[in-house]
C-alpha positions in Angstrom: -23.7 199.7 -147.9 -22.4 196.4 -146.6 -26.0 195.0 -146.3 -26.8 195.7 -149.9 -23.7 193.9 -151.2 -24.5 190.8 -149.1 -28.1 190.7 -150.4 -26.9 191.1 -154.0 -24.4 188.3 -153.7 -26.9 186.0 -152.2 -29.5 186.7 -155.0 -26.9 186.1 -157.7 -26.0 182.8 -156.1 -29.6 181.8 -155.9 -30.2 182.6 -159.5 -27.2 180.6 -160.7 -28.4 177.5 -158.8 -31.8 177.8 -160.3 -30.3 178.1 -163.7 -28.4 174.9 -163.2 -31.4 173.1 -161.9 -33.5 174.3 -164.8 -30.9 173.3 -167.3 -30.7 169.9 -165.8 -34.5 169.4 -165.9 -34.5 170.6 -169.4 -31.9 168.1 -170.5 -33.8 165.3 -168.9 -37.0 166.4 -170.7 -35.1 166.6 -173.9 -33.7 163.1 -173.5 -37.1 161.7 -172.7 -38.5 163.4 -175.8 -35.7 162.0 -178.0 -36.1 158.5 -176.5 -39.8 158.4 -177.1 -39.4 159.7 -180.6 -36.8 157.1 -181.7 -37.8 154.0 -179.6 -40.8 152.9 -181.7 -39.0 153.0 -185.0 -36.0 151.1 -183.6 -38.2 148.4 -182.1 -40.2 148.1 -185.2 -37.1 147.6 -187.4 -35.7 145.1 -184.9 -39.0 143.1 -184.9 -39.0 143.0 -188.7 -35.4 141.8 -188.8 -36.1 139.1 -186.3 -39.3 138.0 -188.1 -37.2 137.7 -191.3 -34.5 135.6 -189.6 -37.1 133.3 -188.0 -38.9 132.8 -191.3 -35.6 132.0 -193.0 -34.6 129.5 -190.3 -38.0 127.9 -190.5 -37.6 127.5 -194.2 -34.2 125.9 -193.8 -35.6 123.6 -191.0 -38.4 122.4 -193.3 -35.9 121.8 -196.1 -33.6 119.8 -193.8 -36.5 117.8 -192.5 -37.5 117.0 -196.1 -34.0 115.9 -197.0 -33.7 113.9 -193.8 -36.9 111.9 -194.7 -35.5 111.2 -198.2 -32.2 110.1 -196.8 -33.8 107.9 -194.2 -35.9 106.2 -197.0 -32.8 105.7 -199.1 -30.9 104.4 -196.0 -33.6 101.9 -195.2 -33.6 100.7 -198.8 -29.8 100.3 -198.7 -30.2 98.3 -195.4 -32.8 96.0 -197.0 -30.6 95.6 -200.1 -27.5 94.8 -197.9 -29.5 92.3 -195.9 -30.5 90.6 -199.2 -26.9 90.6 -200.5 -25.6 89.1 -197.2 -28.2 86.4 -197.4 -27.2 85.7 -201.0 -23.5 85.6 -200.0 -24.3 83.2 -197.2 -26.2 80.9 -199.6 -23.4 81.0 -202.2 -20.8 80.2 -199.6 -22.8 77.2 -198.5 -23.1 76.1 -202.1 -19.5 76.8 -202.8 -18.3 74.7 -199.8 -20.6 71.9 -200.9 -19.2 71.9 -204.5 -15.7 72.1 -203.2 -16.3 69.0 -201.1 -17.7 67.2 -204.1 -14.9 68.3 -206.3 -12.3 67.1 -203.8 -14.0 63.8 -203.5 -14.0 63.4 -207.3 -10.3 64.2 -207.5 -9.6 61.4 -205.0 -11.4 58.9 -207.1 -9.6 57.3 -209.9 -12.8 56.6 -211.9 -13.8 60.2 -212.6 -16.3 61.1 -215.3 -14.8 64.0 -217.2 -18.2 65.4 -218.0 -19.3 65.6 -214.3 -15.9 67.0 -213.4 -16.1 69.7 -216.0 -19.7 70.6 -214.9 -18.4 70.9 -211.3 -15.5 73.1 -212.3 -17.7 75.4 -214.3 -20.2 75.6 -211.4 -17.4 76.5 -209.0 -16.2 79.2 -211.4 -19.8 80.6 -211.8 -20.3 80.7 -208.0 -17.0 82.3 -207.4 -17.6 85.0 -210.0 -21.0 85.7 -208.4 -19.4 86.1 -205.0 -16.8 88.4 -206.6 -19.6 90.5 -208.0 -21.4 90.7 -204.6 -18.3 91.4 -202.6 -16.7 93.9 -204.9 -14.0 94.1 -207.6 -11.2 93.8 -205.0 -12.5 90.5 -203.7 -10.1 87.5 -204.0 -10.4 84.1 -202.6 -7.8 83.3 -199.9 -6.0 80.8 -202.1 -6.2 82.9 -205.3 -8.4 80.4 -207.1 -11.4 81.1 -209.3 -13.3 77.9 -210.1 -10.3 75.9 -209.1 -8.0 77.9 -211.5 -5.1 79.8 -210.0 -5.2 83.4 -211.0 -2.0 84.8 -209.6 -0.2 85.3 -212.9 0.8 88.8 -214.2 1.1 87.7 -217.8 -1.3 85.5 -219.9 -0.8 83.7 -223.2 -3.7 82.2 -225.2 -3.0 79.2 -227.5 -6.1 78.8 -229.6 -6.9 75.9 -232.0 -7.9 77.6 -235.3 -8.7 74.3 -237.1 -11.9 73.8 -239.1 -13.6 71.8 -236.5 -13.1 74.5 -233.8 -13.8 77.5 -236.1 -16.9 76.0 -237.7 -18.5 74.3 -234.6 -16.9 75.7 -231.4 -16.0 79.3 -232.2 -18.9 81.0 -230.5 -18.4 79.1 -227.3 -14.6 79.7 -227.5 -15.3 83.4 -227.7 -17.4 83.2 -224.6 -14.7 81.3 -222.7 -12.1 83.8 -223.9 -14.2 86.6 -222.3 -14.6 84.6 -219.1 -10.9 84.0 -218.8 -10.1 87.7 -219.4 -12.7 88.6 -216.8 -10.9 86.7 -214.0 -7.8 88.7 -214.8 -9.0 92.3 -214.6 -5.5 93.8 -214.8 -2.3 92.1 -216.0 1.0 93.4 -217.2 0.8 91.8 -220.6 -1.2 89.5 -223.0 -0.3 87.4 -226.0 -2.5 85.5 -228.5 -1.2 82.7 -230.7 -2.8 79.9 -232.5 -1.9 76.2 -232.0 0.8 76.4 -234.7 2.5 79.3 -232.8 1.4 82.0 -235.3 0.8 85.4 -233.7 -2.5 87.2 -233.9 -0.6 90.5 -234.2 2.7 90.3 -236.0 3.7 93.7 -234.6 3.8 92.2 -231.2 5.9 89.1 -232.2 8.1 88.2 -229.3 6.6 91.1 -227.2 3.8 91.5 -224.8 0.5 93.2 -225.8 -0.2 96.0 -223.2 -3.3 95.2 -221.2 -5.9 98.0 -221.7 -9.7 97.8 -222.2 -9.2 99.1 -225.8 -6.6 96.3 -226.5 -8.9 93.7 -225.1 -11.7 94.9 -227.4 -9.4 94.8 -230.4 -8.3 91.2 -229.5 -11.9 90.0 -229.3 -12.9 91.8 -232.5 -9.9 90.3 -234.4 -10.6 86.8 -232.9 -14.1 86.7 -234.4 -12.7 86.2 -237.9 -9.2 85.0 -237.1 -8.6 81.7 -238.9 -5.0 80.9 -239.8 -3.9 77.4 -240.8 -3.9 74.8 -238.1 -2.8 71.1 -237.9 -5.2 70.4 -235.0 -2.4 70.0 -232.5 -1.5 72.6 -229.8 2.0 71.3 -229.3 3.8 73.8 -231.6 2.0 76.8 -230.0 2.8 75.6 -226.5 6.5 75.0 -227.2 6.9 78.3 -229.0 5.2 80.3 -226.2 7.3 78.8 -223.5 10.6 79.1 -225.5 9.8 82.8 -226.3 8.3 84.1 -223.1 9.8 81.9 -220.3 11.2 84.3 -217.7 12.1 83.4 -214.1 11.2 86.9 -213.0 7.6 86.8 -214.4 4.5 84.9 -213.4 3.0 83.6 -216.6 -0.2 81.5 -217.3 -0.7 79.8 -220.6 -4.3 78.9 -221.7 -4.8 76.3 -224.4 -8.3 76.3 -226.0 -8.9 73.4 -228.3 -10.7 70.2 -229.2 -8.2 67.7 -230.5 -4.6 66.5 -230.6 -3.4 64.8 -233.8 0.3 64.3 -232.7 2.0 60.9 -232.4 3.1 60.8 -228.7 1.6 62.3 -225.6 4.7 61.3 -223.6 7.0 63.1 -226.0 5.1 66.3 -225.7 5.0 66.1 -221.9 8.8 65.4 -221.7 9.6 68.3 -224.0 7.5 70.7 -222.0 9.2 69.4 -218.8 12.6 70.4 -220.2 11.4 73.8 -221.4 9.3 74.8 -218.4 11.8 74.5 -215.7 11.0 74.7 -212.0 11.8 77.8 -210.0 13.4 78.0 -206.6 10.1 77.1 -204.9 9.8 73.9 -206.9 6.9 75.2 -209.0 7.0 75.5 -212.8 7.5 79.1 -213.9 4.7 78.9 -216.6 1.3 77.6 -215.5 -0.5 75.7 -218.2 -4.3 75.7 -218.2 -6.6 74.2 -220.8 -10.2 74.3 -221.8 -11.4 71.3 -223.9 -14.3 71.8 -226.3 -16.2 68.5 -227.0 -16.6 69.1 -230.7 -15.1 65.7 -231.6 -17.6 63.9 -229.3 -20.5 64.9 -231.5 -19.1 62.4 -234.1 -19.4 58.6 -234.2 -17.3 56.7 -231.5 -14.6 55.7 -234.0 -13.9 59.4 -234.9 -13.5 60.6 -231.3 -9.9 59.5 -230.9 -8.3 63.0 -231.4 -10.7 64.5 -228.8 -9.9 61.9 -226.3 -6.1 62.3 -226.9 -6.5 66.1 -226.4 -8.2 65.6 -223.1 -5.5 63.1 -222.0 -2.6 65.4 -223.0 -4.1 68.5 -221.4 -4.9 66.7 -218.2 -1.3 65.6 -217.9 0.2 68.9 -218.9 -1.9 71.0 -216.6 -1.3 68.5 -213.7 2.5 68.7 -214.1 2.6 72.5 -214.8 0.5 73.9 -211.9 -2.7 74.4 -214.0 -6.2 73.2 -214.4 -8.0 71.4 -217.2 -11.7 72.2 -217.7 -13.5 69.8 -220.0 -16.7 71.5 -221.3 -19.8 69.3 -221.7 -21.2 71.4 -224.6 -19.4 73.3 -227.4 -22.4 75.5 -228.0 -23.5 78.7 -226.1 
């Protein structure tokens, strides 16, 4: 009996071990079958995804290369343009230095031809404006001069001769010079326009400042084309009224006289009156700068009829000299 029990226990143990081993081998076979069944589809999907990513990246790469070529061409063109502009600036600086030397030499000479001086001043202004265009809207010369004219004022007043001689023969050129003056003051705090009698262009701004905006400037120029109030061909009344009305020690003001003749009695009396009205500030400078542009309308007449034109030039040269400004005598009243 004991021998049969031992044999039966041994057989049961052997069968259990075989069952375990068989189950293990079966599991391995099953795993292999699953792996072989799934692996091809997984690899195929992975390859398709990778091919799509590569194609997309290649397309982006080609696009970037194309944009790079375009940008390189544009950059090369900009470099060439910059080189040309730098050369132009260098040439202009040389011309400007040369003209400044000539202008300084003429100023030191007592026998100065007004025509030559006027041509030099206009050439200086033209060159400086060209440099401003090349160097950008924020460019300013170190001494705040444009064509020898100080442009440091925050308010500007125009005194315009509206007499028959100016309106009939010099008006087109006056309009051009008006635009040129406005252009050298791209942004000021206030503008005023009066004629040589002291009459306002806009009565609604009598005693006030016209706000400086592009629209206001356009309106001023449009009104100026046909503006022709009475004039006695003398800028004295306009100058005196402008200084009396707008003189302000807290404001930097420039007054521009545009005319062709002076019919008054005494140049000295006018100069003395302006001296009293336009007092000096703490720095010793007059608080209102006076500039003038002379139109040679009278010089197209016979010699014996040019007196008022000569007197205008003499008066303006003295007033601008004593009041921190510049007198520009044009050599032609036509555009």
